[in-house]
N, C-alpha and C positions, 0 to 999 in steps of 0.2 A: 504494500500500500504506500502511496506517495506521501500522504500527510505526515506520518511520523518522521520521514526523511526531512521534510520541510521544517519541522519543529527542531530537529537536531541541527540543521543548517543554521537556523536562527540562534540557537544556543552558541554555536561556534562563532557566528558573526559577532554576537555580543561580546564574547571573550576576546576576539581580535580587536574590536573597537577599544576595549579596556586596556589592552596591552600595547597596541601598535599605532593608535590613531593620534593625529595632531589636529587640533581645532583652533580656529581664530578667536573664539570667545568661549567663556565658561558655560553658556547655555546650550551650545551645540551638542555636547555629548548627551545631555538629557533629552534633547529633541530626537536624536537617533534612537536612544533607548526606548522612548515612548512609542516611536514608530514600530520598533521591533516587538514591543508588547502588544500593540494593536494587531500586528500580523499574527502573533501567537494566538490571540483571541479568535481571529478569523479561522485559522486552521483547527484549533481545538473545537470550535463550533461545528465544524464539518466532520469531525470524527464520529463514527457510529457509537451510540450509547451501548454499554454492555447489556446484553439481554434483548436488545432490539433486533428484529429481523427484517 
C-alpha cells in the first residue's frame, strides 16, 4: 500500500529538515513542519480503518 510509504517519507523529510536545512528566518522551519503535519493528516485520513471492509 502506498500510504504508509508516504507517511514514512514525511517522517524522513522532517528529520532532514531538522538536520540539514538552512532558512532565512526563524518562522520558516515551523511553516514547513506545519505543512508536513497537514500532509500526514491527509494520508492518515485515507488509511483504511481497522475492521472496515
